[in-house]
TIVO-878117 format. One record per residue (C-alpha): residue number from 1; x, y, z negated. Coordinates in steps of 0.02 Angstrom, whole numbers, plus 50000, padded with zeros to 5 digits. Layout:
> NUM, X, Y, Z
...
END
This chain:
> 1, 50042, 50256, 45930
> 2, 50047, 50142, 46082
> 3, 50118, 50283, 46190
> 4, 50259, 50279, 46317
> 5, 50380, 50425, 46337
> 6, 50467, 50409, 46505
> 7, 50561, 50567, 46551
> 8, 50678, 50626, 46688
> 9, 50860, 50655, 46654
> 10, 50845, 50838, 46607
> 11, 50918, 50949, 46470
> 12, 50751, 50946, 46378
> 13, 50774, 50852, 46213
> 14, 50643, 50715, 46217
> 15, 50628, 50566, 46100
> 16, 50603, 50430, 46229
> 17, 50698, 50332, 46362
> 18, 50735, 50388, 46539
> 19, 50639, 50307, 46681
> 20, 50786, 50193, 46717
> 21, 50805, 50140, 46535
> 22, 50618, 50109, 46521
> 23, 50638, 49963, 46640
> 24, 50678, 49859, 46488
> 25, 50490, 49854, 46464
> 26, 50429, 49901, 46636
> 27, 50506, 49752, 46727
> 28, 50507, 49580, 46649
> 29, 50631, 49519, 46780
> 30, 50750, 49664, 46747
> 31, 50740, 49631, 46560
> 32, 50774, 49444, 46579
> 33, 50916, 49472, 46702
> 34, 50986, 49604, 46585
> 35, 50988, 49482, 46440
> 36, 51071, 49350, 46547
> 37, 51205, 49472, 46608
> 38, 51255, 49524, 46433
> 39, 51233, 49357, 46342
> 40, 51089, 49416, 46234
> 41, 51007, 49261, 46162
> 42, 50838, 49226, 46241
> 43, 50736, 49086, 46319
> 44, 50783, 48997, 46481
> 45, 50696, 49077, 46630
> 46, 50681, 49086, 46819
> 47, 50607, 49231, 46919
> 48, 50508, 49211, 47079
> 49, 50440, 49323, 47215
> 50, 50368, 49179, 47319
> 51, 50211, 49090, 47258
> 52, 50253, 48917, 47327
> 53, 50426, 48917, 47248
> 54, 50352, 48966, 47080
> 55, 50220, 48830, 47096
> 56, 50351, 48698, 47133
> 57, 50450, 48753, 46981
> 58, 50295, 48731, 46871
> 59, 50273, 48554, 46939
> 60, 50454, 48510, 46904
> 61, 50487, 48593, 46736
> 62, 50488, 48476, 46585
> 63, 50463, 48600, 46444
> 64, 50322, 48716, 46389
> 65, 50324, 48883, 46479
> 66, 50271, 49065, 46472
> 67, 50221, 49156, 46633
> 68, 50247, 49344, 46643
> 69, 50199, 49468, 46778
> 70, 50357, 49567, 46801
> 71, 50285, 49744, 46811
> 72, 50211, 49841, 46665
> 73, 50026, 49795, 46662
> 74, 49891, 49876, 46560
> 75, 49757, 49742, 46552
> 76, 49734, 49556, 46525
> 77, 49615, 49442, 46615
> 78, 49587, 49308, 46485
> 79, 49630, 49363, 46307
> 80, 49649, 49183, 46249
> 81, 49772, 49143, 46388
> 82, 49855, 49311, 46419
> 83, 49939, 49348, 46254
> 84, 50019, 49513, 46300
> 85, 50020, 49632, 46445
> 86, 50027, 49514, 46592
> 87, 50091, 49370, 46486
> 88, 50012, 49196, 46494
> 89, 50039, 49045, 46380
> 90, 49971, 48898, 46481
> 91, 49939, 48736, 46388
> 92, 49937, 48621, 46541
> 93, 50002, 48612, 46719
> 94, 49828, 48651, 46782
> 95, 49816, 48806, 46674
> 96, 49990, 48863, 46726
> 97, 49949, 48847, 46910
> 98, 49785, 48939, 46883
> 99, 49876, 49084, 46797
> 100, 50008, 49090, 46934
> 101, 49873, 49096, 47069
> 102, 49783, 49239, 46982
> 103, 49943, 49340, 46962
> 104, 50026, 49313, 47132
> 105, 49883, 49277, 47251
> 106, 49729, 49358, 47177
> 107, 49833, 49506, 47117
> 108, 49737, 49532, 46955
> 109, 49880, 49645, 46898
> 110, 49905, 49727, 47068
> 111, 50084, 49750, 47127
> 112, 50146, 49704, 46953
> 113, 50113, 49524, 47006
> 114, 50228, 49528, 47158
> 115, 50359, 49444, 47050
> 116, 50342, 49330, 46901
> 117, 50457, 49265, 46766
> 118, 50430, 49085, 46710
> 119, 50522, 49056, 46548
> 120, 50540, 48927, 46413
> 121, 50412, 48933, 46272
> 122, 50504, 48954, 46108
> 123, 50438, 48885, 45944
> 124, 50458, 48969, 45777
> 125, 50398, 49126, 45688
> 126, 50385, 49291, 45779
> 127, 50457, 49453, 45712
> 128, 50444, 49632, 45773
> 129, 50594, 49746, 45746
> 130, 50570, 49934, 45775
> 131, 50738, 50020, 45798
> 132, 50783, 50204, 45817
> 133, 50922, 50229, 45945
> 134, 51027, 50378, 46002
> 135, 51119, 50282, 46138
> 136, 51256, 50228, 46017
> 137, 51191, 50205, 45842
> 138, 51042, 50100, 45786
> 139, 50936, 50112, 45629
> 140, 50797, 49984, 45606
> 141, 50638, 49984, 45505
> 142, 50595, 49824, 45407
> 143, 50551, 49675, 45516
> 144, 50364, 49645, 45522
> 145, 50241, 49511, 45577
> 146, 50076, 49550, 45659
> 147, 49917, 49449, 45685
> 148, 49853, 49447, 45864
> 149, 49713, 49318, 45852
> 150, 49543, 49385, 45802
> 151, 49498, 49255, 45670
> 152, 49576, 49186, 45512
> 153, 49698, 49044, 45536
> 154, 49763, 49120, 45699
> 155, 49616, 49059, 45803
> 156, 49502, 49145, 45927
> 157, 49539, 49270, 46063
> 158, 49691, 49381, 46065
> 159, 49674, 49563, 46015
> 160, 49777, 49720, 46008
> 161, 49822, 49669, 45831
> 162, 49714, 49632, 45677
> 163, 49845, 49675, 45548
> 164, 50028, 49668, 45502
> 165, 50143, 49661, 45351
> 166, 50324, 49700, 45311
> 167, 50452, 49650, 45266
> 168, 50421, 49471, 45323
> 169, 50505, 49337, 45215
> 170, 50571, 49246, 45368
> 171, 50678, 49401, 45402
> 172, 50817, 49348, 45284
> 173, 50976, 49453, 45279
> 174, 51059, 49326, 45394
> 175, 50916, 49333, 45520
> 176, 50912, 49523, 45516
> 177, 51099, 49530, 45546
> 178, 51080, 49418, 45700
> 179, 50936, 49525, 45764
> 180, 51038, 49683, 45743
> 181, 51180, 49604, 45844
> 182, 51058, 49578, 45988
> 183, 50989, 49755, 45976
> 184, 51161, 49833, 45965
> 185, 51219, 49730, 46114
> 186, 51068, 49793, 46209
> 187, 51104, 49976, 46171
> 188, 51290, 49958, 46209
> 189, 51257, 49872, 46376
> 190, 51130, 50003, 46428
> 191, 51258, 50141, 46399
> 192, 51423, 50060, 46450
> 193, 51372, 49947, 46593
> 194, 51202, 50000, 46656
> 195, 51240, 50185, 46646
> 196, 51073, 50228, 46565
> 197, 51094, 50265, 46379
> 198, 50939, 50214, 46282
> 199, 50869, 50353, 46172
> 200, 50709, 50330, 46076
> 201, 50622, 50186, 45989
> 202, 50663, 50009, 46046
> 203, 50533, 49881, 45992
> 204, 50612, 49709, 46007
> 205, 50507, 49552, 45991
> 206, 50601, 49403, 45919
> 207, 50562, 49220, 45894
> 208, 50652, 49147, 45744
> 209, 50691, 48971, 45805
> 210, 50784, 48831, 45717
> 211, 50938, 48894, 45809
> 212, 50916, 49074, 45754
> 213, 50825, 49227, 45822
> 214, 50796, 49240, 46010
> 215, 50736, 49395, 46102
> 216, 50562, 49374, 46176
> 217, 50542, 49545, 46255
> 218, 50577, 49730, 46240
> 219, 50454, 49873, 46221
> 220, 50516, 50052, 46233
> 221, 50390, 50126, 46113
> 222, 50309, 50115, 45944
> 223, 50191, 49966, 45929
> 224, 50020, 49951, 45848
> 225, 49985, 49895, 45711
> 226, 50166, 49870, 45662
> 227, 50202, 50057, 45663
> 228, 50064, 50094, 45537
> 229, 50144, 49961, 45427
> 230, 50329, 50002, 45433
> 231, 50334, 50192, 45442
> 232, 50261, 50211, 45266
> 233, 50412, 50113, 45204
> 234, 50527, 50259, 45245
> 235, 50584, 50338, 45083
> 236, 50519, 50509, 45032
> 237, 50690, 50588, 45064
> 238, 50695, 50521, 45243
> 239, 50633, 50645, 45374
> 240, 50550, 50558, 45522
> 241, 50556, 50713, 45630
> 242, 50739, 50736, 45584
> 243, 50776, 50558, 45640
> 244, 50693, 50588, 45808
> 245, 50788, 50750, 45837
> 246, 50951, 50667, 45787
> 247, 50918, 50530, 45916
> 248, 50899, 50659, 46054
> 249, 51062, 50743, 46001
> 250, 51165, 50584, 45986
> 251, 51195, 50600, 45798
> 252, 51083, 50470, 45719
> 253, 51226, 50417, 45605
> 254, 51223, 50591, 45524
> 255, 51048, 50586, 45450
> 256, 50979, 50502, 45296
> 257, 50889, 50340, 45333
> 258, 50826, 50251, 45179
> 259, 50694, 50116, 45157
> 260, 50593, 50115, 44997
> 261, 50581, 49949, 44904
> 262, 50420, 49852, 44910
> 263, 50298, 49791, 45041
> 264, 50171, 49864, 45161
> 265, 50011, 49786, 45229
> 266, 49892, 49845, 45365
> 267, 49718, 49772, 45389
> 268, 49621, 49816, 45547
> 269, 49431, 49820, 45548
> 270, 49342, 49794, 45714
> 271, 49171, 49823, 45790
> 272, 49046, 49681, 45812
> 273, 49088, 49582, 45968
> 274, 49271, 49634, 45980
> 275, 49381, 49581, 46069
> 276, 49245, 49551, 46198
> 277, 49106, 49676, 46234
> 278, 49069, 49775, 46077
> 279, 48944, 49901, 46017
> 280, 48980, 50087, 45995
> 281, 48889, 50221, 45899
> 282, 48863, 50131, 45732
> 283, 48866, 50248, 45582
> 284, 49018, 50222, 45470
> 285, 48987, 50238, 45283
> 286, 49126, 50262, 45156
> 287, 49120, 50227, 44970
> 288, 49187, 50389, 44898
> 289, 49214, 50312, 44727
> 290, 49379, 50237, 44785
> 291, 49512, 50371, 44802
> 292, 49665, 50352, 44912
> 293, 49837, 50375, 44834
> 294, 49998, 50431, 44915
> 295, 50032, 50247, 44950
> 296, 49870, 50223, 45048
> 297, 49825, 50272, 45226
> 298, 49673, 50250, 45337
> 299, 49714, 50262, 45522
> 300, 49572, 50301, 45641
> 301, 49572, 50222, 45813
> 302, 49397, 50191, 45881
> 303, 49300, 50325, 45788
> 304, 49210, 50484, 45838
> 305, 49113, 50625, 45756
> 306, 48935, 50645, 45818
> 307, 48829, 50782, 45739
> 308, 48937, 50777, 45585
> 309, 48925, 50587, 45567
> 310, 49072, 50469, 45587
> 311, 49032, 50332, 45714
> 312, 49117, 50183, 45792
> 313, 49186, 50221, 45965
> 314, 49305, 50078, 46003
> 315, 49344, 49895, 45974
> 316, 49472, 49911, 45836
> 317, 49390, 50048, 45736
> 318, 49514, 50089, 45598
> 319, 49652, 50016, 45491
> 320, 49693, 50024, 45306
> 321, 49876, 50024, 45254
> 322, 49944, 50014, 45079
> 323, 50119, 50002, 45008
> 324, 50163, 49931, 44838
> 325, 50306, 49854, 44742
> 326, 50248, 49678, 44790
> 327, 50164, 49601, 44942
> 328, 50021, 49536, 44836
> 329, 49981, 49709, 44767
> 330, 49993, 49792, 44937
> 331, 49881, 49657, 45010
> 332, 49751, 49675, 44873
> 333, 49750, 49864, 44887
> 334, 49733, 49864, 45078
> 335, 49585, 49745, 45067
> 336, 49506, 49849, 44929
> 337, 49515, 50001, 45043
> 338, 49445, 49912, 45195
> 339, 49300, 49846, 45089
> 340, 49247, 50024, 45047
> 341, 49216, 50064, 45231
> 342, 49068, 49984, 45318
> 343, 48961, 49983, 45475
> 344, 48847, 49850, 45551
> 345, 48944, 49700, 45615
> 346, 49113, 49755, 45545
> 347, 49236, 49611, 45542
> 348, 49417, 49589, 45494
> 349, 49539, 49450, 45456
> 350, 49549, 49395, 45276
> 351, 49716, 49306, 45290
> 352, 49837, 49444, 45335
> 353, 50012, 49394, 45278
> 354, 49960, 49212, 45262
> 355, 50131, 49154, 45323
> 356, 50215, 49251, 45185
> 357, 50092, 49188, 45056
> 358, 50148, 49009, 45086
> 359, 50321, 49053, 45024
> 360, 50283, 49180, 44888
> 361, 50176, 49184, 44734
> 362, 49995, 49233, 44761
> 363, 49969, 49301, 44587
> 364, 50052, 49451, 44502
> 365, 50211, 49398, 44411
> 366, 50182, 49336, 44235
> 367, 50322, 49355, 44110
> 368, 50366, 49226, 43980
> 369, 50338, 49359, 43845
> 370, 50156, 49381, 43898
> 371, 50123, 49194, 43889
> 372, 50110, 49096, 44051
> 373, 49948, 49004, 44087
> 374, 49886, 48871, 44208
> 375, 49760, 48996, 44275
> 376, 49900, 49120, 44305
> 377, 49985, 48986, 44411
> 378, 49829, 48973, 44519
> 379, 49732, 48830, 44438
> 380, 49565, 48867, 44353
> 381, 49514, 48728, 44233
> 382, 49353, 48822, 44193
> 383, 49302, 48822, 44377
> 384, 49331, 48634, 44382
> 385, 49222, 48609, 44229
> 386, 49085, 48716, 44306
> 387, 49091, 48612, 44465
> 388, 49070, 48449, 44368
> 389, 48917, 48517, 44280
> 390, 48840, 48578, 44443
> 391, 48860, 48413, 44533
> 392, 48815, 48298, 44387
> 393, 48632, 48284, 44436
> 394, 48677, 48261, 44621
> 395, 48796, 48119, 44583
> 396, 48670, 48035, 44468
> 397, 48549, 48018, 44615
> 398, 48675, 47906, 44705
> 399, 48680, 47780, 44562
> 400, 48654, 47595, 44598
> 401, 48629, 47456, 44468
> 402, 48810, 47401, 44490
> 403, 48880, 47573, 44442
> 404, 48903, 47572, 44253
> 405, 48999, 47732, 44223
> 406, 48947, 47915, 44223
> 407, 49032, 48065, 44300
> 408, 49173, 48135, 44195
> 409, 49259, 47975, 44143
> 410, 49435, 47923, 44188
> 411, 49375, 47796, 44315
> 412, 49220, 47723, 44396
> 413, 49158, 47554, 44335
> 414, 49071, 47432, 44454
> 415, 48992, 47264, 44404
> 416, 48981, 47151, 44559
> 417, 48857, 47037, 44470
> 418, 48732, 47178, 44456
> 419, 48761, 47211, 44640
> 420, 48691, 47038, 44674
> 421, 48850, 46935, 44690
> 422, 48852, 46770, 44594
> 423, 49041, 46753, 44612
> 424, 49180, 46876, 44639
> 425, 49153, 46941, 44818
> 426, 49281, 46991, 44947
> 427, 49316, 47177, 44934
> 428, 49340, 47287, 45087
> 429, 49411, 47462, 45070
> 430, 49430, 47608, 45190
> 431, 49506, 47781, 45177
> 432, 49476, 47926, 45296
> 433, 49453, 48114, 45312
> 434, 49361, 48236, 45424
> 435, 49509, 48311, 45515
> 436, 49505, 48482, 45596
> 437, 49315, 48483, 45603
> 438, 49345, 48568, 45436
> 439, 49410, 48721, 45526
> 440, 49242, 48745, 45613
> 441, 49152, 48732, 45446
> 442, 49271, 48856, 45366
> 443, 49258, 48976, 45513
> 444, 49068, 48992, 45499
> 445, 49056, 48959, 45312
> 446, 48940, 48809, 45326
> 447, 48999, 48664, 45220
> 448, 48843, 48561, 45185
> 449, 48871, 48434, 45324
> 450, 49055, 48399, 45296
> 451, 49022, 48279, 45152
> 452, 48904, 48176, 45261
> 453, 49043, 48162, 45391
> 454, 49165, 48106, 45258
> 455, 49051, 47969, 45192
> 456, 49004, 47913, 45368
> 457, 49184, 47896, 45426
> 458, 49221, 47780, 45281
> 459, 49058, 47683, 45260
> 460, 49045, 47646, 45447
> 461, 49219, 47569, 45436
> 462, 49157, 47455, 45296
> 463, 48999, 47393, 45383
> 464, 49093, 47335, 45539
> 465, 49164, 47196, 45430
> 466, 48989, 47141, 45381
> 467, 49015, 47211, 45206
> 468, 48896, 47319, 45105
> 469, 48971, 47485, 45044
> 470, 48965, 47488, 44853
> 471, 49054, 47643, 44792
> 472, 49143, 47799, 44852
> 473, 49273, 47919, 44782
> 474, 49336, 48084, 44852
> 475, 49477, 48211, 44836
> 476, 49438, 48396, 44866
> 477, 49599, 48498, 44883
> 478, 49603, 48687, 44903
> 479, 49701, 48846, 44876
> 480, 49579, 48918, 44748
> 481, 49423, 48824, 44695
> 482, 49265, 48905, 44761
> 483, 49132, 48814, 44661
> 484, 48994, 48854, 44785
> 485, 49090, 48780, 44932
> 486, 49144, 48626, 44835
> 487, 48965, 48598, 44776
> 488, 48903, 48605, 44957
> 489, 49033, 48479, 45012
> 490, 48996, 48359, 44870
> 491, 48808, 48377, 44896
> 492, 48840, 48316, 45074
> 493, 48939, 48169, 45006
> 494, 48794, 48125, 44891
> 495, 48669, 48136, 45034
> 496, 48779, 48018, 45134
> 497, 48796, 47899, 44988
> 498, 48607, 47888, 44970
> 499, 48588, 47854, 45156
> 500, 48720, 47717, 45149
> 501, 48660, 47645, 44983
> 502, 48824, 47666, 44889
> 503, 48868, 47760, 44730
> 504, 48983, 47909, 44709
> 505, 49080, 47853, 44556
> 506, 49218, 47983, 44544
> 507, 49327, 48111, 44626
> 508, 49470, 48233, 44607
> 509, 49476, 48420, 44629
> 510, 49649, 48490, 44660
> 511, 49693, 48675, 44665
> 512, 49859, 48702, 44754
> 513, 49878, 48888, 44779
> 514, 50056, 48876, 44846
> 515, 50011, 48737, 44969
> 516, 49850, 48791, 45055
> 517, 49813, 48955, 45141
> 518, 49685, 49065, 45053
> 519, 49508, 49002, 45084
> 520, 49565, 48834, 45155
> 521, 49524, 48662, 45089
> 522, 49538, 48479, 45138
> 523, 49433, 48331, 45085
> 524, 49469, 48145, 45098
> 525, 49378, 47994, 45032
> 526, 49387, 47808, 45002
> 527, 49245, 47682, 45011
> 528, 49243, 47505, 44944
> 529, 49121, 47373, 45000
> 530, 49091, 47191, 44962
> 531, 49041, 47034, 45054
> 532, 48993, 46867, 44975
> 533, 49120, 46729, 44999
> 534, 48992, 46619, 45084
> 535, 48953, 46755, 45212
> 536, 49039, 46777, 45380
> 537, 49175, 46908, 45381
> 538, 49170, 47009, 45541
> 539, 49231, 47016, 45675
> 540, 49200, 46831, 45710
> 541, 49324, 46819, 45853
> 542, 49314, 46631, 45866
> 543, 49127, 46640, 45903
> 544, 49148, 46769, 46043
> 545, 49139, 46703, 46220
> 546, 49128, 46758, 46401
> 547, 48955, 46826, 46440
> 548, 48918, 46895, 46266
> 549, 48819, 47057, 46274
> 550, 48886, 47226, 46220
> 551, 48759, 47340, 46136
> 552, 48795, 47524, 46103
> 553, 48715, 47632, 45970
> 554, 48694, 47815, 46013
> 555, 48804, 47942, 45926
> 556, 48736, 48106, 45858
> 557, 48864, 48207, 45957
> 558, 49049, 48235, 45930
> 559, 49049, 48149, 45759
> 560, 49217, 48189, 45675
> 561, 49347, 48154, 45808
> 562, 49433, 48255, 45942
> 563, 49412, 48423, 45856
> 564, 49588, 48483, 45889
> 565, 49546, 48472, 46074
> 566, 49367, 48533, 46049
> 567, 49424, 48693, 45962
> 568, 49551, 48724, 46099
> 569, 49420, 48704, 46236
> 570, 49299, 48821, 46145
> 571, 49436, 48950, 46125
> 572, 49492, 48939, 46307
> 573, 49311, 48960, 46360
> 574, 49303, 49127, 46266
> 575, 49164, 49064, 46153
> 576, 49140, 49110, 45971
> 577, 49064, 48991, 45847
> 578, 48919, 49112, 45823
> 579, 48878, 49116, 46009
> 580, 48732, 49016, 46079
> 581, 48794, 48845, 46132
> 582, 48799, 48827, 46322
> 583, 48741, 48646, 46302
> 584, 48598, 48688, 46179
> 585, 48526, 48864, 46181
> 586, 48430, 48827, 46021
> 587, 48590, 48817, 45918
> 588, 48752, 48913, 45897
> 589, 48916, 48834, 45950
> 590, 48972, 48810, 45770
> 591, 48811, 48734, 45703
> 592, 48800, 48614, 45849
> 593, 48979, 48556, 45828
> 594, 48946, 48527, 45643
> 595, 48808, 48400, 45678
> 596, 48857, 48263, 45554
> 597, 48921, 48091, 45599
> 598, 48783, 47961, 45606
> 599, 48781, 47832, 45466
> 600, 48740, 47658, 45536
> 601, 48752, 47557, 45375
> 602, 48573, 47505, 45335
> 603, 48517, 47457, 45512
> 604, 48675, 47354, 45536
> 605, 48659, 47268, 45367
> 606, 48491, 47200, 45425
> 607, 48575, 47133, 45582
> 608, 48714, 47053, 45478
> 609, 48588, 46973, 45360
> 610, 48498, 46890, 45508
> 611, 48664, 46832, 45583
> 612, 48635, 46921, 45749
> 613, 48804, 47003, 45772
> 614, 48979, 46935, 45804
> 615, 49078, 47095, 45795
> 616, 49064, 47283, 45780
> 617, 49177, 47429, 45828
> 618, 49160, 47601, 45749
> 619, 49203, 47724, 45888
> 620, 49316, 47852, 45804
> 621, 49488, 47918, 45848
> 622, 49549, 47830, 46004
> 623, 49374, 47822, 46078
> 624, 49313, 47671, 46175
> 625, 49483, 47621, 46241
> 626, 49565, 47598, 46072
> 627, 49423, 47543, 45957
> 628, 49328, 47411, 46056
> 629, 49483, 47298, 46080
> 630, 49510, 47298, 45891
> 631, 49364, 47177, 45869
> 632, 49403, 47062, 46018
> 633, 49509, 46905, 46036
> 634, 49657, 46922, 46152
> 635, 49574, 46809, 46280
> 636, 49425, 46924, 46312
> 637, 49399, 47097, 46383
> 638, 49252, 47216, 46365
> 639, 49177, 47270, 46531
> 640, 49070, 47426, 46512
> 641, 48959, 47522, 46632
> 642, 48963, 47708, 46589
> 643, 48799, 47736, 46682
> 644, 48707, 47624, 46558
> 645, 48709, 47748, 46413
> 646, 48681, 47934, 46390
> 647, 48826, 48051, 46361
> 648, 48770, 48196, 46249
> 649, 48764, 48369, 46329
> 650, 48895, 48437, 46208
> 651, 49022, 48305, 46263
> 652, 48983, 48331, 46447
> 653, 49010, 48517, 46426
> 654, 49175, 48491, 46336
> 655, 49235, 48374, 46474
> 656, 49190, 48499, 46609
> 657, 49253, 48655, 46520
> 658, 49416, 48573, 46470
> 659, 49447, 48486, 46636
> 660, 49466, 48326, 46536
> 661, 49499, 48178, 46651
> 662, 49398, 48018, 46627
> 663, 49527, 47910, 46540
> 664, 49572, 48048, 46418
> 665, 49387, 48082, 46386
> 666, 49354, 47901, 46339
> 667, 49510, 47895, 46231
> 668, 49470, 48055, 46135
> 669, 49280, 48062, 46118
> 670, 49145, 47934, 46080
> 671, 49060, 47975, 46249
> 672, 48890, 47951, 46165
> 673, 48919, 47787, 46073
> 674, 48951, 47783, 45886
> 675, 48950, 47593, 45871
> 676, 48979, 47451, 45994
> 677, 48916, 47276, 45950
> 678, 48952, 47103, 46018
> 679, 48799, 46990, 46015
> 680, 48757, 46824, 46097
> 681, 48667, 46858, 46261
> 682, 48521, 46748, 46205
> 683, 48499, 46855, 46049
> 684, 48527, 47026, 46128
> 685, 48342, 47067, 46146
> 686, 48305, 47025, 45964
> 687, 48455, 47124, 45902
> 688, 48404, 47274, 46007
> 689, 48225, 47261, 45943
> 690, 48278, 47260, 45761
> 691, 48394, 47407, 45785
> 692, 48262, 47507, 45877
> 693, 48137, 47475, 45738
> 694, 48267, 47544, 45616
> 695, 48273, 47706, 45715
> 696, 48428, 47677, 45821
> 697, 48442, 47714, 46006
> 698, 48511, 47555, 46083
> 699, 48594, 47533, 46253
> 700, 48649, 47375, 46344
> 701, 48819, 47437, 46396
> 702, 48910, 47283, 46462
> 703, 48975, 47111, 46424
> 704, 49131, 47011, 46379
> 705, 49236, 46933, 46517
> 706, 49398, 46835, 46530
> 707, 49542, 46954, 46505
> 708, 49658, 46984, 46651
> 709, 49757, 47139, 46606
> 710, 49655, 47271, 46517
> 711, 49566, 47239, 46352
> 712, 49431, 47366, 46396
> 713, 49367, 47413, 46569
> 714, 49245, 47556, 46599
> 715, 49159, 47571, 46767
> 716, 49061, 47718, 46841
> 717, 49149, 47848, 46733
> 718, 49111, 47978, 46865
> 719, 48934, 47985, 46792
> 720, 49006, 48094, 46653
> 721, 49038, 48231, 46780
> 722, 48860, 48229, 46848
END
């Protein structure tokens, strides 16, 4: 239904705007100037026809921006950057200047790029409002929300739309009233002041900000997939054709226009590879056992008949729409329909309406008379019990003599005496999580390494104090407990515990259906270690001196830090997690990024026992710049030579693909070093030998010097760009 009707001013009754009225969509500058003239609430903006002036504005502006080619364009260069037709959402000055150059100098949109609009980026929730207009009167369909990104969680490349739902909860009566004021003001101004009455369907995009709805743009047509979602909400006694005719005759206020109660959901299924190059000609099979009702629709888009067989013939192949008395029921029905239709490589988003699901119940209403249950509220005690039984044998394998309790108790019991301590030791504790690396795991459904990351992030923080990790606890929180996923995560924790020599003594599993999006989970942990009172607690800052050697232990890759930036770089590079990694053709992007954090506990314990180390820094969030100074006295600085260690290919690729400058790179990523050690220069060879014999890759990366200004200095950083 993505069709424009632009007609001359003739007596022929046509449902669609005149050429002049269609400029609301056809010219971004006209639309923005129009809104400014008639005080229609929108974002701040400036229009430019000269490249250098536009470039200077980008350099000077202090807020996030959107760049729009003014003319109506029918293609996008980079789906992840161009979010609409000729619309770019740059995330940096560099990206903004690159987009401007492509539009105005390289003319990727032809003459449509002769002028651009640079406007303020608004934050909030987007709404689409489809409104019938006869030049005077307006009648709107329920406000809807669509899903442009290809993958769950609103990640991946942009598409023509992977689904939509209506009405959206954010469209409260107050918000709808404000939106209607903007639409009515638009229609009145077109007729009274512009002299071009608008007749047809006005699709207005809004951003619901903290200050109320603001107009993002106009389209003068039905939109896909919103149209498939909202039209079925017209009541049975409302005649769509009659509405269109009434619009052409200026009597929209004379026809019935009723919206049926309930919700509507559309789920779009796409061909393998979409929104990039995709395959055509796959046979589509349909399970005939599921019958469509009057509330169900299947809309064909990229399909074709070939010798009597239905085949894929486009990127977005078809869409399933269902209406029901509740959003949950419509959602369930639409997914049931889409699951009956299959072809090789079919994919679709499984979180349509996820914004609404955070503010509404995910389960069918349960009355007090029918007896409310914990399971009905979204918490399955039986699933929790099953998980405990599945992991019991895994946890038992992490046991150490000091761990006296078994899984299932109220708490974990540790006896320090049985851990080898003659008197009460000093206890060291650390708490950490895995961060947004979880989103990579959830995107490719591989969860077995996440637990290792979790243990490593905590246990490595314990060993830097010279303490031995004794026990670990975790909290696994989710929307709905998937026992298989939770078991994979906890198996990884157990593997990490065995590698670090500590016991998993307990944990918590929390189902929070109204807090997490469907299919999402988070996991955090806490590790406690001990050190005898007669042992040296690290870092030993008093023993550090000018000339001490800095040793670096190789990381296994990204470890568990910087993933918010990593995911953004991958997305901007138009890579999918299932693609071959540009830095390692033997692995996919996702599997490579999930390489677990290295656990350094046992090799470093040997070094501590032989008194060869003065201090250690675990290189996590903050990178080299922030973590190395944490172990140093204020009188000393760490001087490093970046050419003395190897930066992993994955990190080099991320730096290059993300245009990450050197200081930011060393502050965000580990650059190839998971641990940095301070050792006496006379003992450096022996320390390096012991670590190498334990399987570590050791680099001499620098030394300590008298501090002048900086607490950490890195030379030869240009090697990372080689």
